[in-house]
N, C-alpha and C positions, 0 to 999 in steps of 0.2 A: 103731769109729766108722764110720758109714755115709757113703759119699761120694755126694753128689748130682750127678747128671749132667744137664745141660740139653740137651734134645732140640732139634735145629735145626728152625727153622720150615719147614714144607713149602713147596717152591718151586712156583710156578704151572707148570702144564703148558704145553707149547709153544703149544697151542691158546689157553689162557687169555692168554698173553702177546700173541698176535696180536690177540685181542679188545681187550685193554687199549690196545695201540698204536693200533688203529683208532678206539677211542672218543676217545682224547685228541687225536689228530691230525685226525680227520675228522668227529667227531660234531657239533661246533658248526656248521661250514659246511653239513653235510647237513641239520641241523635248520632252519637259516636258509632254505635252498633249498626245503625241504618247506613251511615256513610261507609263503614267497613264493608257491609254487604253489597252496597252499590258499586264500590271499587272492585270487589271480587267479581261481580257480574260483568263489569266493564272489561277486566282483564281476561275473563273467560271468553267474552265475545271477540276480543282482539286475537286470542289464541286460535279461535275458530276461523277468523278472517284471514290470518296469515297462511292458512292451509289451502285457501281457495286458489283456483287457477288464475283468476283475475288479478289477485295480488302478485303472484309470481310473474305474470305477463307484463303488468303495467306499473308496478310499484317497486318490487324488490330490486330490480337491476338499476333503477334510477334514483331510488330513495336514499336519503342520508342515514348512515349508521344502521344499515339493515343486516349487518353481519351478525349471525347467531341470534336473530330477533326472537325466535321461539324460546331459547334459553333465557334471554333477558326478560321476556314477559313472565315466564315461570318464576324467576327470582323476585320480580316486583310483586307478583301475586302472593308469594309466600311471605314477603316482607309485610304486606298489608295485613295478613292474617295472623302474624306473629304477635302475641300479646305479652311476651316476657322481655324484660329489659335488663340484660346482664351487666355487671361490673366485672370485667375480665382481668384476672390477676395472672401474669405470666412472668417468666424469668429463669435464671440459671438454677441448676441443682444446688441446694443448700444456700440459696440467696436469702432465705427467710420469708418466703411467700406465706407460709402458714402463720408466721408471727404477725405479718401485716394483716391477714384476715382476722386473726384474733384481736388485733388492735381495733379494727373497724367494728367488730361485734361487741367489743368491751368485755369479752370473756375469753379465758384460755381454753378453747374448745378443741382446735385442731392440734394433733401431735406433730412434733418436728423431729428430724433426725432418724426417722424410721424408713428403711430402704424398700420394704416389700411392696408398698402401695404406690410407688412413684409413677406408674403408668396409668393410674386411675384419675378421672376427673372428680372433683368435689364441688357440689352445688349447694349453696346455703340459701334457703328460701324462707318466706314468712309462714309461720304456723302458730295456731293458738296454743298448741302443746308441743313439748319437746319430742321429736321423733327422728329416727334414722331409717333410711330406706336404701337398700342396695338394688342396682339395676344392671342388666346385661348390655351388650353392645347394640341391641335393638331398642334400648330404653324401656324394656319391659321389667316389671318389678320381680325381684328374686325373693326378697325377705324384708320385713320391717319390724321395728321395735319401738315401743313408747318408753320414755324415761321419766323418772320422778323429779330429777333435778339436773343442773348443769354439770355437777361433779360426776354423776353417774353417766351422763352423755359423753364427757371427755374420756372416762375410763373405757367405755365401750368402743369409742372411735380409736383409741390407742390399741386395743386388742384387735379390732378389725384391720387396722393398718399393718399389723404383724402377720396377718394371714396372707397366703399366696394363692387364693382362689382365683383361677384364671377366668371364671365366668363373670366375676364382678368387674364391670367397666366403669361404673359411676356410683358415687355415694351421695345421696341427697340428705341434707340436714335441715330440719324444720325447727325454727325458733321464733318466739314472739318478740322480734326486734322491730321497732317502729320504722327504722330505715328501709326495711325490706317490704313494707306494705306497698300495694299498687303494682304487684307482679315484678318487683325488682329482685334480682338474685345475684349473689356473688359466685363467680366461677373460678375456682382454683385449679389451674391447668398443670399437667405434668411438667417437671423441670427440664430445661434444655440441658442435655447431657445424660439424662437417665435412659433415653431411648433415641431412636433416629429423629433428627431435627424435623424432617419432613412429616413424620407421624405426629410429633408434637404440634406442628403448625396446622396440620389437617384437623386435629381435635379442636384447636383454638378457633379456626376459621368459621366453624358453624355458629359461633356465638358473637363474632365481631360485627356482622352487618347491623344488628340492632343494639349494639353496646352503648350504654350510657357513658362508660369510661373504659379506657384500656390502660392498665397500670402495669408497667414493666419494672420488675424488681431486680436490681443488680447488686452483686456482692463486691463491694469495693475493696474488701480485704484480701481478695485473691492475689497470689504472688504473680507479678508481671502485669498487674492492672486488669482492665476489662477484657473478658474472654470473647473476642470477636468471632472465633471459630465456632462458638456455641450459639451466640446471639444473632449474628448476621443472617444465617439461613432462615431463621424464624421471621425476623423483620422483613427480609426480602420477600418471603411468601406473602406476608400481609400487604406489602407495597404492590406486588404484582396482581393482587386480587382486589385492589381498591375500587375498581369499576363495579364490583358486585355489592358494594357496601353503601346502600342508599343513605343510611343515617350516620355513617362513620366519617369523622373528619380527622385528617392526619395531624391537625393542629392541637387536637384534644388529648393526644397521648401523654401520659404522665410517667416520668422516670423517677423511681425511688432508689437513691444510692444508699443501700442499707449497710449496716454494720460500720457506720461512720466512726463510732467510738473506738474502733480498733486501729484507726489510722493515726500514726504518730510521726511527727517531723521535728527536726531540731529547732526550727524557728517559724514564725508566721509567714515569712517570704516563701519558704519551701511549701508550706501548706497551701498558700494562695496559688502557687505555681501548679501544684497537683490538682487543685480545683479547676483551674482554667484548662489544663490538659484533658481532664475528664470531660468537661463540657464540650471542648473541641471535638473529642472523639464521638460524643453523642450526636453532635451536629453533623458529623460525617456519616453516621449510621442513619440518622433520621433528620433530614434537612429542615423539615418544617417545625421541629421542636423549638419552643420558646423557653428562655431561661427561667421564666416564672413557673414552668411545668417540670423543673428539675429540683428535687428535694433531697436533702441529706437527712437521713433518719437512722435511728438505732431501735428498730421495732421491738426487739426482745427486751430492751431496757425500759420501755415506756409502760 
């Protein structure tokens, strides 16, 4: 009887193993960076091309959608090179935006009810250690501090919020929160009503084109219902600039009806009527909103 022996499969040489490790660990990021650089070069070439006399003579006047082509190419190029992906939190003054951010982070970090800091942006980013960094209106660092724990961070943010330093335009917070890995950041914008709505909208607009989500927090406990004189100017600004937002979809806007626990009605029919009226108002403001993107919450109670 002949005994069959199974030959062992040949093992990859050391060099082959190295190649395999390189491919699996670094190939995808390297491909992404190469694609990013290729697209940047493409848009640069296009920017040079639209300056040529031949383009103006033969293409600009007869081409489709050539209006402000230089500005559009610049926006697309900037969009390609942007590697941060914000979750933008907007809303009325005292609507509870800070409470919503704290809820997302799972820690009570941001102070609420403090008036001095309402014109400042707050950006929460991933960091291996706890740190606070203040920046001016040119996004240049003014100061930074490392913190030992979350409680110390919250106390320092509360003190910082009480200051009236006009040089501080933005506060960056770094925390080891897994949600924020991969260049995701939470942007807490100034409240509608604390400053001119146009200024609020302008601050917000620089983050919306690449936003992963746009969350609008509304205080349903306000007397007289939803405050359209505060909210509509900001939403209109977003609508009018939709053509600049390559990655932004109006269907993805999330409306949080906060402080819902403060709403009281005599019976269920009245409450249901209030809910339907609120949804109808939101549909008038933002036609594309889906009812599945309207949530009733009490962020400070969670």
